[in-house]
N, C-alpha and C positions, 0 to 999 in steps of 0.2 A: 253286663251288656245290655241292650235292650236293640231289638230289630223290628223293622216293617215289614209286614208282608203285603204286598197290592196286589189282588186277586189270589181266589182260592179256587183254582182248579187242580189238576192232578199235582203239578209240580208245585203248587203255592201249600195244599194241604202235607205235602211229603215233607215240602222245608218246615212248615210249624214242629210238624213231630221231630224233625232232626234238631230244631233249634231248643225245641223245650227237652228233647233227651241230653242236648249239653248243657241244660242249666242258663238258656237266656229267658231275658222278660221278651214276651213277643207281643208286638199290637198287630192285628189282620183286619183287614178289611177287605170286602168285594161290594159293586155297586148293585148285586144282585142278591136280594133278599131269601130266595129260594135255593139256597145252596145245602144240599146234603152235608151233614154234620158228622156221621160216620166215620168212624177209623179216627177220630181226632181226639184229643186226653181232654173231652169237657162233656158233661151229663149236663140235660137241662134240670134235674133234681138237685145238682149240686151249685150252679152256677145262678148269680141275679140277672134277671133277664129283663130289661128294660124295652118294653114295646113302644113303638111312637110313629102313628102311621104306616108309612112304607119304611120304616128303620129298624131295626132291631140292635141291640147291645146285649154281649156276653160278658160277664167278669168272673174271673176267679183265679185270686191268686196271681201267677204272673204271666196270666193270659188274659188278654183283652180281645175280643172278636167285634167288628161292627161289620153288620149287615144292610147296604141300601145308600151307603154314604163313607168317603174318608175323611178321618179326622185330620187335618193336615197339620194341625199345630202338633199332634202327637208324632205324626210321620217324620215333620223336621226337625223333633228333640232325639229322634233316635239314634245310635251310633252307627246302623246298617242298615239298607233297604234290599229286599227281598223282590224282584220282578217276575212274574211269568215270562217264559222264553216266548209265549204265544207272542206278545207285546214289543219284542225287541225291534229295534228301529223305529218306533212308535216316538212322538215328542217327549212323553213321559220319561221312557228309557233315556233318550239322549240326555234330558235333565239331570237325572241323577248319575248318570256318567260321568257329565262334566262335574256333577259334585264331589264323586270322589265316595261318595257314600254305598254304592252299591257292596253288598256282600261279597264279591270276591275280590274287589280292591282294597279292602278293609282286613279281610284274611286273605296271604299270599302265598302259605307256604305251600299250596297245592303245585302252584307255578314250577318251583324249583324240584319238581320229581319229576323222571322219565316218563312220560305220558305217550299212550297208545290209545286212537279215537277208531273205532269201527263203525262206520255210515254204511245207510244202504235200504232198500226196499224191505228185503227180506233177507232172511239168515244172520242179522247180527247178533240177537242174545245167543246162538248155538257157536258161532266165532268167538264172539267173547268169552265165553264158557271154555271153550276148547283151550285159547289161547292162556288164560288164566289158570288151568291145570298143566299145561307144561311150563310157565314159568314158576307157580308152585312147588311143582315135582323136581325144578332147578335150584329150590331153597330160597326163591326171593319171596320178600313178602310184599303183597300184591291188593291195592285199594282198588275194588271192582266195584262197578256201578254206572250210574248216569240215567239214560230213559225212563221215566218213572211207568211210561206206556208198556215198556217191557218186563215189567213187573220187580224194576231196581227201588231203592228208595229216594231216587232222582239225585238233579246234578249238586244242589245245594250243600246234601248229605257229603257228598266227597270233598266239598270245602271246607266242611267244619270235620270230618275223620282226619284230613289232611293236617291240620292244626292239630290236631288233639295226640297222634301217633307218627312216629316214621315209618314211612313204606319206602321199598324201591321201585316200586313200578304204579303208576296209576293208569288204570286201564277202562276206558270209558264207551260206554254205548251211544251214539251220537242219533238221536232221532233226525230222519231226511227232513224234518220242519224245524229245527233248531241249531243247526250250522251255524247261523251267525250268531248266536248267543254263545255258542261253545269256542266260536273263533275266539270272542274276546273274553272269556272268563278262562280258558287254559290255555296252556303253551303245548301244543301239540310236537313229539317227536317225530311220530309216523303215524299216518292216518292210511286205512284198508277200505276200500270200497266193495262191498260184496256183491252189490248189481244195483240197476235203476230199472223200477218197474212201475207200473199202473197203480200207482196209489197217492193219495193226500193229492189228486189234481185239483181240488179244489182250493188248495192253498198255494202250487207251485203254477198252477195255470195251463201247464204244457209240459212237454221233456224238455224243451229248450228251455222255460224257464227254471225246473228242478238242475239243469245243467250247467244254467248261470250262477244258481246260489253254489253250488258244490266248488265251481271255482275261485270264489273268493275263499272257500274254505281251504284249498289245497294251495293256495298261492304262496310259493316259497317253502314247500313242504316235501317230506320223503310220501309219496304215496303209490299204495299195490293196488293194481289192476287186473282183474280179468281178462285172462290174453285171447279169451273167447267173447269176448263180450256182446252183446245183442244192442246195444246201440249204436247209431251211428259210428262211420270209423272218423268223422272229424270232430267228434266228441272226444275222442282220444286225441287226437290233434291237439285241441283246443287245452286239455288236460295237461300234457305234454309241453306245452308253452308256458301254462302259468304255473307250474309245479317247479321244486329243484329237482326232483329225480322221481321217474314214475320204474316202480319194480312191478314184472308182470308174475302171475300166477295160474296154476291151471290145478286139475285133479289129482288129488293125491294118489300114491300107488299103495299106498297103506291099509292093511286089513282094518274094515270098519263096524262095528255094532249098529249103524245105522243105517236106514236106507234111502236112496236113491243120490243121484247125481250131484243134484244139489247137496246133500251134506256131504260130497265128495270134494266139493269145489269150496265150502266152508272149511272143511281141513285140508286142503289145497293152501287157502290163504294162513292159515293158522301155522303149517308148517313152513311154508315160504316165510313169513313173516320174521318165525323164530330162528329161523336159518341165517335171516339178515341180522339180526340182533346176535347170533352167536359172532358173526364175520365182523360187524362194525361196532358193538356196544359191549355185550358181556357175554361169557361163554355158555353156552346152551349145549350138551351134548347130543347128535342125533339119535343114541339109542333112546333117550329121555323125551324126545318130539315124537319119537314111532310108538313109544309104548302107554305114551300120555294119551294120543288117539287110538291106539288099540284099545283102549280100556273104555274109553269114553262113553257114557249112556247118555240117552236124549234127555234135554234139558225139561223140566216139567211144563206139560203144556204145548210143547212142540211135538212133529210128528213120531208116532210110535206104534210098533206092531203088536197087538194081542191076540189070540188063539182064543175061539171060544166052538165049541163043537168041532165042525168041520170048516169053520170060516178064519181068515184073516182079516182081522178089521184092523185098516190104517186111521191113526185120530190124531188130528193135531191142530193149531190154529193155521188156518192159512186164508189171510182176510183179505186177499186182493187177489184180481185175476190171473197176476203171472207164477203168485204163489201157487196157485191150485195147478195150474195148468201143468208144471214140470212135474207133480204128481200123477196127474189123470193120463200124461204122455208114456208112463212107464207101467201103467197097471190097467187091465179092464176091470171095472165094477160094476156088480150087479146093481147094487143099491148107493145111492151118495146122499150123504144127509148134509144141511147145510145150515150153520146159524147165519141169522140175517145182523145186516147192519145196522148202524143210529140212522134216524130219519133225515138227517142232511147228507149224508154218503151215498148219494145215489151212483159214485163210481163204483165202489164196492159190491153193486149188484152185477158187474160186467163178470162177477165169478160164475154167475148161473150163464153165461153165454158160454164159460168153457165146459162148464157142466153138462148142458145140453148138446155140445159137440161130441162128447163123450158118449152121449146117448146110453144111458141106465137104464135098467126097466122101471127103475122106481128112483123120485126123488123125495127126500122128507126134509122139510123146512122146520126149524125151530128156533125159538127167541134167541138169539145171540146177545148182542151189544144192548139191542132193544128190540121190541115185538115190532118188527115193520113186515110182516109176515103177507099183509095185501100187498105190499109191496113187491114182494119178491115172487106171489102168484102174478099178478098182473103180468112182470117180466117174461116169466115160464110162457103164460099163453101169448105174449106177442112175440117168442121164439118157435112157436109152433111146434113146442115139446108133445110130444104124443103119447109119452110113457104115463106112467101111476104117478101122482102128485098127492104124497100124503102131508098131515099138519101132525107134529108132536109138540104140544104145549107144556110140558113140564119133564122132566127125569123119567118118572114111571114111565110115560108114554114114549120116550126114545127108546128106553132099556127092552119096551115091548116090542117094537119094532126091530130092533136088534136081535132079539128071539127068534123074530120071524124068520129074517135073512141069514140066520146062523149057520146054514146048511148050504149056503152059498159058497162060491171059492173066496170070494174077497167082497168086503164093502169099504166106505169111506166114512170117516164122519169128521168134517172140518169147518171151513169159513168163518165168521167174525164169533167174539164172545171167547175169550182165552179163560176167564174162570167159569163160566159154563161148561166149555170142554174139558178141563180140567175135571168138573164133577163127575162128568159123563168117564172120562178115564178113570178114574178112582172107584165108581162104582161098576164098571164092568170088568175091572181087574180083581173085584171082590169075587163077583160071579164065576170069572176064570179059575181064581185059585179054590173056589170052592166046589169046583166040579173034576178036578184033579186027582 
């Protein structure tokens, strides 16, 4: 079979790799010529490249990529079409939805599996991973994935994997920006909301806009909500009106190997959801739930505690102001290291407002998702921060600053740039282990 991928953003690239893995012929296109082709099964040394002014074509075996234009004739001849979730709701999305050619309508086995969706601003990946461990420890075969930004292979990989093997449960991390797309593509039995925080406001416009998108997602579904939510009570009332059933959860009482109230809430959500499954769907004994959560270890790139000399280093992605606030409220940090966001994500610079409120002795900035150090420094000066501001341009410089503060009680390393933060984690683990 042959599929057309329209748009080579994060999800489009993930879909391309998944389709090739499942032996599909693939035509992929993007109107932007300046697409990074890293991590795709294509090499300039191995393909026929046909440049034509602002258009470039790559052809290799079962893969064709056009940049700068779409070949509509090829797209129309394909058996299935893959669209970026970011253009869901657009005219082109409606066109292919009506045509019946969307991949999720061509391959539909995923809709027959008991399906759980976890959405929210923060804590999705950790919660999904906790639920996965509980279900697998209960003997269930779980297909897990979803939001490519969360480190998974993407939504389309779930559709293709479900078509190739039998699974008991489909467990999906749903990005808050893709709830409309996911509502159409998947048939959710249970939906869990971790929280609603200050992120992606460039897409939602406001918390009201975010709430309205969730109402569509929650319609006629069983939904799990934090009983002590920080959003307005009116939001909860509207969620109750649109959903089939609301189940509330709170912090777990189980012992965890994870730091923080927010992780106790992630575990509480996982616990309550699995208790509900035990009551309504299939058996999961309480001992399995408790032991799975007791032994759960931090997800790669998420908050982890390391020891170096006299210092406890708290390190993990915390890419919006709400994510970092809950950490800074619990610990007094001497120095705080922050990775910077992309150029168009000014709302994520609100992280620095929370950092300044915590008033550390020093703030060290490093390039996270992109080098927006100048914007971050401008924000700090505007906040009248009077402490020490430093720039760490690379991993070696970050490690050097960490060493300088390694005799203080606690430092924090976070902000934006999951891949960069993982590299820092790995380097600091190596140093810590070598000193033991």
